[in-house]
N, CA and C of each residue as an Amber inpcrd file, in Angstrom:
protein
   582
   4.4120000  93.1950000 -54.6670000   4.4560000  93.5150000 -56.0780000
   3.1570000  94.2030000 -56.4620000   3.1120000  95.4790000 -56.3410000
   1.9420000  96.2380000 -56.7720000   0.7360000  96.0610000 -55.8760000
  -0.1780000  96.9870000 -56.0090000  -1.4030000  96.9610000 -55.2260000
  -2.5180000  96.3820000 -56.0850000  -3.3880000  95.6150000 -55.4580000
  -4.4870000  94.9870000 -56.1890000  -5.6840000  95.9130000 -56.2710000
  -6.2000000  96.1480000 -57.4630000  -7.4430000  96.9230000 -57.5650000
  -8.6270000  96.0330000 -57.1980000  -9.7040000  96.6550000 -56.7400000
 -10.9200000  95.9040000 -56.4330000 -11.4930000  95.3420000 -57.7240000
 -12.2010000  94.2320000 -57.6040000 -12.8840000  93.6460000 -58.7500000
 -14.0320000  94.5650000 -59.1490000 -14.1090000  94.8990000 -60.4360000
 -15.1760000  95.7510000 -60.9640000 -16.1960000  94.8570000 -61.6540000
 -17.2860000  94.5670000 -60.9610000 -18.2610000  93.6090000 -61.4920000
 -18.9530000  94.0990000 -62.7590000 -18.9620000  95.3940000 -62.9920000
 -19.6220000  95.9170000 -64.1910000 -18.7130000  95.9180000 -65.4120000
 -17.4130000  96.0160000 -65.1870000 -16.5120000  96.1670000 -66.3210000
 -15.5410000  95.0250000 -66.5510000 -15.5840000  93.9880000 -65.6950000
 -14.6020000  92.9190000 -65.8230000 -15.2640000  91.5540000 -65.8410000
 -14.6260000  90.6400000 -66.5320000 -15.0280000  89.2410000 -66.5150000
 -14.3870000  88.6150000 -65.2760000 -15.1850000  87.9640000 -64.4360000
 -14.6470000  87.4510000 -63.1770000 -13.5700000  86.4000000 -63.3970000
 -13.7740000  85.4920000 -64.3260000 -12.7770000  84.4370000 -64.5410000
 -11.4390000  85.0090000 -65.0050000 -11.4640000  86.0340000 -65.8330000
 -10.2150000  86.6900000 -66.2540000  -9.5640000  87.3940000 -65.0680000
 -10.3830000  88.0690000 -64.2670000  -9.8620000  88.7390000 -63.0700000
  -9.2460000  87.7110000 -62.1300000  -9.9360000  86.5810000 -61.9420000
  -9.4610000  85.5380000 -61.0350000  -8.1280000  84.9670000 -61.5100000
  -7.9900000  84.7490000 -62.7940000  -6.7300000  84.2360000 -63.3400000
  -5.5950000  85.2250000 -63.0760000  -5.8600000  86.5020000 -63.3300000
  -4.8620000  87.5440000 -63.0600000  -4.5540000  87.6120000 -61.5680000
  -5.6010000  87.5320000 -60.7270000  -5.4720000  87.5820000 -59.2720000
  -4.6000000  86.4290000 -58.7720000  -4.8010000  85.2330000 -59.3100000
  -4.0090000  84.0780000 -58.8760000  -2.5460000  84.2170000 -59.2930000
  -2.2940000  84.8500000 -60.4270000  -0.9040000  85.1590000 -60.8080000
  -0.2830000  86.1010000 -59.7820000  -1.0590000  87.0920000 -59.3610000
  -0.5820000  88.0530000 -58.3660000  -0.2790000  87.3490000 -57.0430000
  -1.1820000  86.4420000 -56.6210000  -0.9680000  85.6940000 -55.3760000
   0.3270000  84.8880000 -55.4420000   0.5540000  84.2310000 -56.5620000
   1.7550000  83.4090000 -56.7290000   3.0040000  84.2820000 -56.7630000
   2.9650000  85.3640000 -57.5070000   4.1220000  86.2630000 -57.6050000
   4.4820000  86.8710000 -56.2550000   3.4660000  87.0930000 -55.4240000
   3.6960000  87.6840000 -54.1060000   3.8310000  86.6390000 -53.0070000
   3.8540000  85.3700000 -53.4130000   4.0380000  84.2500000 -52.4920000
   3.0850000  84.3160000 -51.3050000   1.8120000  84.5950000 -51.5950000
   0.7920000  84.6480000 -50.5440000   0.4730000  83.2120000 -50.1420000
   0.6360000  82.8760000 -48.8520000   0.3660000  81.5020000 -48.4140000
  -1.1210000  81.1540000 -48.5320000  -1.4070000  79.8650000 -48.7190000
  -2.7870000  79.4040000 -48.8890000  -3.6990000  79.8750000 -47.7640000
  -3.2020000  79.9110000 -46.5500000  -4.0090000  80.3070000 -45.3970000
  -4.4900000  81.7530000 -45.4420000  -3.8350000  82.5920000 -46.2230000
  -4.2210000  84.0100000 -46.3000000  -5.0210000  84.3480000 -47.5590000
  -5.1540000  83.4060000 -48.4650000  -5.8160000  83.6830000 -49.7420000
  -7.2790000  84.0770000 -49.5710000  -7.9760000  83.4750000 -48.6060000
  -9.3830000  83.8270000 -48.3580000  -9.4820000  85.2990000 -47.9810000
  -8.5980000  85.7430000 -47.0900000  -8.6320000  87.1360000 -46.6380000
  -8.3190000  88.0980000 -47.7920000  -7.3340000  87.7280000 -48.6010000
  -6.9450000  88.6060000 -49.7060000  -8.0690000  88.7040000 -50.7360000
  -8.6740000  87.5640000 -51.0980000  -9.7460000  87.6160000 -52.1010000
 -10.9400000  88.4030000 -51.5740000 -11.2730000  88.2490000 -50.3070000
 -12.3980000  89.0050000 -49.7440000 -12.0870000  90.5000000 -49.6980000
 -10.8270000  90.8400000 -49.4640000 -10.4360000  92.2500000 -49.3990000
 -10.5140000  92.9250000 -50.7670000 -10.1760000  92.2060000 -51.8370000
 -10.1670000  92.8370000 -53.1600000 -11.5390000  92.8530000 -53.8240000
 -12.5080000  92.1920000 -53.2270000 -13.8470000  92.2060000 -53.8130000
 -14.5080000  93.5670000 -53.6790000 -14.1470000  94.2930000 -52.6430000
 -14.7970000  95.5730000 -52.3930000 -16.0760000  95.3550000 -51.5990000
 -16.5630000  96.3990000 -50.9400000 -17.7060000  96.2500000 -50.0390000
 -19.0000000  95.8110000 -50.7280000 -19.2380000  96.2570000 -51.9390000
 -20.4890000  95.9050000 -52.6230000 -20.5370000  94.4190000 -52.9520000
 -19.4790000  93.9180000 -53.5900000 -19.4370000  92.5000000 -53.9600000
 -19.3440000  91.6390000 -52.7050000 -18.6180000  92.1140000 -51.6960000
 -18.5070000  91.3860000 -50.4240000 -19.8950000  91.1940000 -49.8140000
 -20.6630000  92.2710000 -49.7440000 -22.0210000  92.1950000 -49.1890000
 -22.9120000  91.2730000 -50.0050000 -22.7800000  91.3420000 -51.3210000
 -23.5620000  90.4670000 -52.1860000 -23.1910000  89.0110000 -51.9500000
 -21.8850000  88.7350000 -51.8240000 -21.4130000  87.3680000 -51.5940000
 -21.9090000  86.8360000 -50.2540000 -21.9720000  87.7130000 -49.2590000
 -22.5200000  87.3010000 -47.9510000 -23.9470000  86.7950000 -48.1010000
 -24.7630000  87.5340000 -48.8290000 -26.1600000  87.1220000 -48.9930000
 -26.2750000  85.8920000 -49.8940000 -25.3630000  85.7400000 -50.8230000
 -25.3700000  84.5970000 -51.7310000 -25.0210000  83.2930000 -51.0130000
 -24.1800000  83.3750000 -49.9920000 -23.7030000  82.1730000 -49.2990000
 -24.3340000  81.9710000 -47.9270000 -25.2210000  82.8810000 -47.5110000
 -25.8620000  82.7660000 -46.1880000 -26.5810000  81.4230000 -46.0850000
 -26.6030000  80.8190000 -44.9640000 -26.1740000  81.2640000 -43.6400000
 -24.6920000  81.0380000 -43.3590000 -23.9530000  80.4790000 -44.3140000
 -22.5330000  80.2260000 -44.1010000 -21.7690000  81.5430000 -44.0230000
 -20.8320000  81.6300000 -43.1100000 -19.9890000  82.8200000 -42.9600000
 -18.8570000  82.7610000 -43.9920000 -18.5430000  83.8930000 -44.5860000
 -17.5120000  83.9350000 -45.6180000 -16.1550000  83.4590000 -45.1060000
 -15.8110000  83.8270000 -43.8890000 -14.5070000  83.4450000 -43.3440000
 -14.4310000  81.9630000 -43.0080000 -15.5780000  81.2670000 -43.0010000
 -15.5800000  79.8190000 -42.7650000 -15.4540000  79.0310000 -44.0730000
 -15.4980000  79.7370000 -45.1840000 -15.4150000  79.0740000 -46.4860000
 -13.9620000  78.9940000 -46.9480000 -13.6800000  78.0250000 -47.8100000
 -12.3300000  77.9040000 -48.3710000 -12.1910000  78.8630000 -49.5590000
 -10.9620000  79.0710000 -49.9510000 -10.6800000  79.9170000 -51.1110000
 -11.3760000  79.3550000 -52.3480000 -11.3000000  78.0420000 -52.5230000
 -11.9280000  77.3880000 -53.6800000 -13.4370000  77.5890000 -53.6490000
 -14.0640000  77.4160000 -52.4940000 -15.5190000  77.6010000 -52.3900000
 -15.9210000  79.0260000 -52.7690000 -15.1770000  79.9950000 -52.2630000
 -15.4890000  81.3980000 -52.5550000 -15.3540000  81.7060000 -54.0490000
 -14.2310000  81.3040000 -54.6300000 -13.9990000  81.6440000 -56.0370000
 -14.9460000  80.8870000 -56.9670000 -15.2810000  79.6390000 -56.6260000
 -16.2380000  78.8970000 -57.4600000 -17.6370000  79.4980000 -57.3730000
 -18.0240000  79.9530000 -56.1810000 -19.3290000  80.6030000 -56.0120000
 -19.3980000  81.8680000 -56.8570000 -18.3550000  82.6720000 -56.7830000
 -18.3190000  83.9090000 -57.5650000 -18.2780000  83.6210000 -59.0680000
 -17.4910000  82.6400000 -59.4510000 -17.3860000  82.2990000 -60.8700000
 -18.7310000  81.8390000 -61.4250000 -19.4270000  80.9930000 -60.6770000
 -20.7520000  80.5320000 -61.1160000 -21.7200000  81.6970000 -61.2540000
 -21.6590000  82.6230000 -60.3000000 -22.5780000  83.7580000 -60.3290000
 -22.2950000  84.6870000 -61.5150000 -21.0180000  84.9820000 -61.7430000
 -20.6710000  85.9720000 -62.7660000 -20.5590000  85.3990000 -64.1690000
 -20.5420000  84.0740000 -64.2730000 -20.4620000  83.4840000 -65.6070000
 -21.7570000  83.7910000 -66.3420000 -21.6130000  84.4320000 -67.4620000
 -22.7900000  84.7720000 -68.2500000 -23.3930000  83.5110000 -68.8370000
 -24.6780000  83.4330000 -68.7770000 -25.3680000  82.3240000 -69.4200000
 -25.5030000  82.6900000 -70.8960000 -24.5990000  82.1810000 -71.6740000
 -24.5510000  82.5540000 -73.0810000 -25.4810000  81.6800000 -73.9080000
 -26.1240000  82.2760000 -74.8410000 -26.9380000  81.5340000 -75.7920000
 -26.0090000  81.2410000 -76.9640000 -25.7090000  79.9700000 -77.1350000
 -24.6950000  79.5650000 -78.0950000 -24.9840000  80.0400000 -79.5160000
 -26.2090000  79.9340000 -79.9460000 -26.5270000  80.3450000 -81.3200000
 -26.2990000  81.8480000 -81.5000000 -26.5440000  82.6250000 -80.4540000
 -26.2960000  84.0740000 -80.5170000 -24.7980000  84.3560000 -80.6140000
 -23.9960000  83.5610000 -79.9050000 -22.5420000  83.7300000 -79.9770000
 -22.0330000  83.3770000 -81.3760000 -22.5640000  82.3050000 -81.9410000
 -22.1880000  81.9240000 -83.3120000 -22.6090000  83.0070000 -84.3040000
 -23.7870000  83.5490000 -84.1060000 -24.2820000  84.6120000 -84.9810000
 -23.3150000  85.7930000 -84.9780000 -22.9020000  86.2260000 -83.7850000
 -21.9550000  87.3520000 -83.6830000 -20.6340000  87.0190000 -84.3700000
 -20.1520000  85.8000000 -84.1350000 -18.8760000  85.3890000 -84.7250000
 -18.9460000  85.3810000 -86.2510000 -19.9730000  84.7280000 -86.7840000
 -20.0610000  84.5670000 -88.2390000 -20.4900000  85.8380000 -88.9710000
 -20.9210000  86.8340000 -88.2510000 -21.2820000  88.0980000 -88.8950000
 -20.2320000  89.1850000 -88.6790000 -19.1080000  88.7990000 -88.0740000
 -18.0590000  89.7900000 -87.8590000 -17.1610000  89.8530000 -89.0840000
 -17.0690000  91.0200000 -89.6690000 -16.1930000  91.2540000 -90.8090000
 -15.1710000  92.3190000 -90.4380000 -14.0350000  92.2820000 -91.1110000
 -13.0210000  93.3010000 -90.8910000 -13.6140000  94.6460000 -91.2680000
 -13.4990000  95.5880000 -90.3580000 -14.0380000  96.9170000 -90.6200000
 -13.0260000  97.7280000 -91.4170000 -13.5270000  98.6620000 -92.1890000
 -12.6390000  99.5140000 -92.9760000 -11.7070000 100.2590000 -92.0250000
 -10.4180000 100.2010000 -92.3060000  -9.4240000 100.8620000 -91.4680000
  -8.9170000  99.9850000 -90.3280000  -9.5720000  98.8610000 -90.0670000
  -9.1390000  97.9480000 -89.0030000  -7.9360000  97.1520000 -89.5060000
  -6.8820000  97.1020000 -88.7080000  -5.7050000  96.3410000 -89.1280000
  -6.0270000  94.8560000 -89.0970000  -5.2690000  94.1020000 -89.8510000
  -5.4670000  92.6490000 -89.8590000  -5.1770000  92.0530000 -88.4910000
  -4.1610000  92.5710000 -87.8090000  -3.8340000  92.0620000 -86.4730000
  -5.0190000  92.2540000 -85.5250000  -5.6520000  93.4200000 -85.5790000
  -6.8230000  93.6730000 -84.7290000  -7.9970000  92.7840000 -85.1190000
  -8.1770000  92.5770000 -86.4110000  -9.2540000  91.7060000 -86.9030000
  -9.0600000  90.2740000 -86.3910000  -7.8330000  89.7840000 -86.4340000
  -7.5200000  88.4340000 -85.9530000  -7.8050000  88.3230000 -84.4600000
  -7.3740000  89.3180000 -83.6960000  -7.6060000  89.3100000 -82.2440000
  -9.0980000  89.3080000 -81.9420000  -9.8570000  90.1240000 -82.6540000
 -11.3050000  90.1890000 -82.4370000 -11.9620000  88.8510000 -82.7410000
 -11.5900000  88.2210000 -83.8500000 -12.1670000  86.9170000 -84.1940000
 -11.8520000  85.8710000 -83.1310000 -10.6110000  85.8480000 -82.6620000
 -10.2400000  84.8830000 -81.6180000 -11.0480000  85.1320000 -80.3470000
 -11.2180000  86.3980000 -80.0070000 -11.9950000  86.7540000 -78.8170000
 -13.4510000  86.3010000 -78.9680000 -14.0490000  86.5590000 -80.1200000
 -15.4330000  86.1470000 -80.3570000 -15.5730000  84.6240000 -80.3440000
 -14.5610000  83.9170000 -80.8220000 -14.6100000  82.4490000 -80.8760000
 -14.5410000  81.8140000 -79.4900000 -14.0060000  82.5520000 -78.5140000
 -13.8750000  82.0070000 -77.1560000 -15.1940000  81.5310000 -76.5730000
 -16.2870000  82.1700000 -76.9240000 -17.5800000  81.8320000 -76.3260000
 -18.4360000  80.9480000 -77.2270000 -17.8710000  80.4860000 -78.3210000
 -18.6540000  79.7100000 -79.2980000 -18.5850000  78.2000000 -79.1020000
 -17.6980000  77.7380000 -78.2590000 -17.5450000  76.3040000 -77.9890000
 -17.3620000  75.4940000 -79.2740000 -16.4370000  75.9240000 -80.1260000
 -16.1900000  75.2270000 -81.3810000 -15.4440000  73.9070000 -81.1860000
 -14.7160000  73.7860000 -80.0740000 -13.9810000  72.5510000 -79.8030000
 -12.9740000  72.2420000 -80.8920000 -13.0390000  71.0160000 -81.4310000
 -12.0620000  70.5810000 -82.4370000 -12.2260000  71.2970000 -83.7710000
 -13.3200000  72.0260000 -83.9450000 -13.5700000  72.7460000 -85.1980000
 -13.1400000  74.2120000 -85.1270000 -12.4870000  74.5820000 -84.0370000
 -12.0940000  75.9810000 -83.8370000 -11.2420000  76.5070000 -84.9910000
 -10.2110000  75.7690000 -85.3850000  -9.3230000  76.2470000 -86.4480000
 -10.0830000  76.4440000 -87.7590000 -10.9620000  75.5010000 -88.0890000
 -11.7530000  75.6240000 -89.3220000 -12.6880000  76.8300000 -89.2680000
 -13.3420000  77.0120000 -88.1270000 -14.2720000  78.1420000 -87.9910000
 -13.5200000  79.4680000 -88.1000000 -12.3800000  79.5690000 -87.4230000
 -11.5790000  80.7960000 -87.4920000 -11.0920000  81.0530000 -88.9170000
 -10.6040000  80.0030000 -89.5620000 -10.1060000  80.1480000 -90.9350000
 -11.2140000  80.6210000 -91.8690000 -12.3650000  79.9710000 -91.8020000
 -13.4640000  80.3190000 -92.7040000 -13.9340000  81.7540000 -92.4970000
 -14.1480000  82.1370000 -91.2350000 -14.6470000  83.4860000 -90.9810000
 -13.5870000  84.5340000 -91.2630000 -12.3350000  84.1970000 -90.9910000
 -11.2400000  85.1250000 -91.2880000 -11.2340000  85.4660000 -92.7730000
 -11.2940000  84.4390000 -93.6080000 -11.2470000  84.6560000 -95.0570000
 -12.5130000  85.3500000 -95.5520000 -13.6690000  84.8710000 -95.1150000
 -14.9360000  85.4560000 -95.5800000 -15.1010000  86.9060000 -95.1330000
 -14.5520000  87.2390000 -93.9900000 -14.7350000  88.5790000 -93.4550000
 -13.6610000  89.5750000 -93.8280000 -12.6660000  89.1290000 -94.5940000
 -11.5870000  90.0430000 -94.9990000 -12.1230000  91.1840000 -95.8440000
 -11.6120000  92.3720000 -95.5870000 -11.9910000  93.5540000 -96.3590000
 -10.9910000  93.6980000 -97.5020000 -11.4400000  93.5480000 -98.7140000
 -10.5450000  93.6910000 -99.8670000 -10.3880000  92.3860000-100.6230000
 -10.7760000  92.4030000-101.8730000 -10.7470000  91.1980000-102.7010000
  -9.3380000  90.7090000-103.0040000  -8.3610000  91.5950000-102.9810000
  -7.0090000  91.1790000-103.3370000  -6.4630000  90.1470000-102.3530000
  -6.9000000  90.2050000-101.0980000  -6.4830000  89.1880000-100.1290000
  -7.0730000  87.8340000-100.5000000  -8.3370000  87.8520000-100.9100000
  -9.0250000  86.5990000-101.2350000  -8.3070000  85.8340000-102.3410000
  -7.8280000  86.5500000-103.3480000  -7.1440000  85.9010000-104.4750000
  -5.9430000  85.0890000-103.9940000  -5.2280000  85.6300000-103.0220000
  -4.0240000  84.9530000-102.5380000  -4.3580000  83.7530000-101.6610000
  -5.2470000  83.9290000-100.6900000  -5.5070000  82.8220000 -99.7550000
  -6.3350000  81.7110000-100.3820000  -7.2290000  82.0580000-101.3050000
  -8.0690000  81.0260000-101.9090000  -7.3060000  80.1610000-102.9070000
  -6.1530000  80.6190000-103.3500000  -5.3430000  79.8190000-104.2700000
  -4.3950000  78.8860000-103.5130000  -4.3820000  78.9910000-102.2110000
  -3.4730000  78.2150000-101.3720000  -4.0580000  76.8270000-101.0730000
  -3.2280000  75.7990000-101.2220000  -3.6600000  74.4380000-100.9210000
  -3.3280000  74.1400000 -99.4540000  -4.1260000  73.3090000 -98.7970000
  -3.9090000  72.9290000 -97.3920000  -3.8360000  74.1500000 -96.4760000
  -4.7610000  75.0360000 -96.6440000  -4.7990000  76.2670000 -95.8640000
  -5.2760000  75.9920000 -94.4400000  -4.6470000  76.6280000 -93.4750000
  -5.0950000  76.6020000 -92.0810000  -5.3280000  78.0430000 -91.6540000
  -5.9010000  78.2170000 -90.4760000  -6.1050000  79.5750000 -89.9680000
  -4.7600000  80.2850000 -89.8390000  -3.7780000  79.5930000 -89.2740000
  -2.4680000  80.2030000 -89.0770000  -1.8240000  80.5790000 -90.4160000
  -1.8650000  79.6510000 -91.3900000  -1.2280000  79.9680000 -92.6790000
  -1.9740000  81.0900000 -93.4020000  -3.2980000  81.1240000 -93.2760000
  -4.0680000  82.2250000 -93.8820000  -3.6650000  83.5530000 -93.2500000
  -3.5310000  83.5640000 -91.9310000  -3.1080000  84.7880000 -91.2300000
  -1.7110000  85.2030000 -91.6770000  -0.8000000  84.2280000 -91.7450000
   0.5740000  84.5330000 -92.1570000   0.6180000  85.1460000 -93.5570000
  -0.1230000  84.5550000 -94.4850000  -0.1460000  85.0500000 -95.8720000
  -0.6770000  86.4780000 -95.9240000  -1.8080000  86.6950000 -95.2920000
  -2.4680000  87.9970000 -95.3710000  -1.6770000  89.0690000 -94.6220000
  -1.1000000  88.7160000 -93.4760000  -0.2740000  89.6840000 -92.7460000
   0.9650000  90.0550000 -93.5600000   1.5620000  89.0740000 -94.2430000
   2.7240000  89.3540000 -95.0970000   2.3290000  90.2590000 -96.2620000
   1.1640000  89.9890000 -96.8570000   0.6810000  90.8490000 -97.9510000
   0.4410000  92.2750000 -97.4630000  -0.1930000  92.3930000 -96.3070000
  -0.4710000  93.7230000 -95.7570000   0.8290000  94.4960000 -95.5470000
   1.8350000  93.8260000 -94.9880000   3.1240000  94.4730000 -94.7470000
   3.8020000  94.8580000 -96.0640000   3.7590000  93.9530000 -97.0370000
   4.3640000  94.2300000 -98.3460000   3.7120000  95.4350000 -99.0090000
   2.3850000  95.4560000 -99.0180000   1.6710000  96.5720000 -99.6500000
   1.9250000  97.8810000 -98.9090000   2.0070000  97.8100000 -97.6080000
   2.2690000  99.0190000 -96.8180000   3.6680000  99.5550000 -97.1360000
   4.6520000  98.6630000 -97.1640000   6.0240000  99.0880000 -97.4600000
   6.1540000  99.5970000 -98.8940000   5.4450000  98.9670000 -99.8310000
   5.4710000  99.4110000-101.2270000   4.8900000 100.8140000-101.3560000
   3.7720000 101.0600000-100.6970000   3.1740000 102.4080000-100.7140000
   4.1260000 103.4240000-100.1020000   4.7870000 103.0320000 -99.0330000
   5.7220000 103.9340000 -98.3580000   6.9070000 104.2490000 -99.2660000
   7.4340000 103.2410000 -99.9340000   8.5400000 103.4640000-100.8720000
   8.1180000 104.3620000-102.0200000   6.9540000 104.1140000-102.5710000
   6.4600000 104.9180000-103.6950000   6.2670000 106.3710000-103.2800000
   5.8740000 106.5730000-102.0640000   5.6480000 107.9260000-101.5670000
   6.9670000 108.6930000-101.4490000   8.0380000 107.9800000-101.1190000
   9.3250000 108.6390000-100.8950000  10.2570000 108.5970000-102.1020000
   9.8510000 107.9360000-103.1500000  10.7000000 107.8020000-104.3310000
  10.0760000 108.5560000-105.4900000  10.8770000 109.4170000-106.1130000
  10.3900000 110.1190000-107.3050000  10.7660000 109.2850000-108.5090000
   9.9120000 109.2890000-109.4820000  10.2460000 108.5450000-110.6980000
  11.3320000 109.3160000-111.4400000  12.2480000 108.6080000-112.1260000
  13.3240000 109.2850000-112.8680000  12.7740000 110.2610000-113.8960000
  11.6730000 109.9360000-114.5260000  11.0870000 110.7950000-115.5580000
  10.6680000 112.1380000-114.9460000  10.0810000 112.1150000-113.7600000
   9.6300000 113.3790000-113.1720000  10.8120000 114.2520000-112.7690000
  11.9460000 113.6270000-112.4210000  13.1230000 114.3960000-112.0540000
  13.7650000 115.0060000-113.3010000  13.8420000 114.2560000-114.4130000
  14.4570000 114.7280000-115.6470000  13.6980000 115.9160000-116.2090000
  12.3910000 115.8800000-116.1840000  11.5760000 116.9270000-116.7900000
  11.1530000 118.0130000-115.8040000  11.7100000 117.9820000-114.6400000
  11.3210000 118.9610000-113.6420000  11.9830000 120.3090000-113.9430000
  11.2200000 121.3820000-113.8470000  11.7270000 122.7260000-114.0890000
  12.0760000 123.3320000-112.7400000  13.2980000 123.7920000-112.6400000
  13.7290000 124.3990000-111.3920000  13.8960000 125.8890000-111.6270000
  13.2570000 126.6810000-110.8360000  13.3700000 128.1320000-110.9260000
  14.3140000 128.5940000-109.8350000  15.3650000 129.2480000-110.2560000
  16.3350000 129.7700000-109.3110000  15.9290000 131.1930000-108.9450000
  15.9780000 131.5290000-107.6880000  15.6370000 132.8900000-107.2950000
  16.5960000 133.8930000-107.9450000  16.0560000 134.9260000-108.5000000
  16.8550000 135.9840000-109.1070000  17.3110000 135.6870000-110.5300000
  17.0390000 134.5020000-111.0490000  17.4680000 134.1500000-112.4170000
  16.4670000 134.6930000-113.4150000  16.9710000 135.0870000-114.5810000
  16.1020000 135.5940000-115.6360000  15.5140000 134.4310000-116.3920000
  14.2710000 134.5910000-116.7870000  13.6390000 133.5480000-117.5890000
  13.9690000 133.8170000-119.0430000  14.2500000 132.7600000-119.7790000
  14.5430000 132.8710000-121.2070000  13.2840000 132.6250000-121.9930000
  13.1440000 133.3940000-123.0430000  11.9970000 133.1580000-123.9200000
  12.5160000 132.9270000-125.3170000  11.7980000 132.2510000-126.1280000
  12.2290000 131.9470000-127.4940000  11.5980000 132.8430000-128.4610000
């Protein structure tokens, strides 16, 4: 099922790559005994050489799949400064022209590294509302009782869709008054004067 691209250490998160890679292994029914060879093959020569020096004097082929992937995961896991991650999260606002769906995805992505734990929903809800572009959204969500992140998203996404459809209808609908008073000039017709 498809060919595996090499891991790109500059452009990819290793844990995300590993999760995708393990899905590929399962879908292709790769037996456990061959997983070490497959993971070493998809690392590419640069990462392979680096891993050799990282695990020396142990030989890579003598290591288990779990040992190899845990070593790589530990190495590539960014040492995040939690307060810096919170700073980025709490200072992210919806940008002008950014759809609400994209704004929600960005907030969820930023929250992944914040370790909010049981407060995740509250943090997402608060920043979602505070960072919304446009006061008209605030009026609707702030009047809601027992608001959650999901319900705030549902309300605002519904409003966005309603306003978009209303604008679209208004654009395609002429008012009756403009049609009644519209002057139509027929080609070749004489104009009457009083």
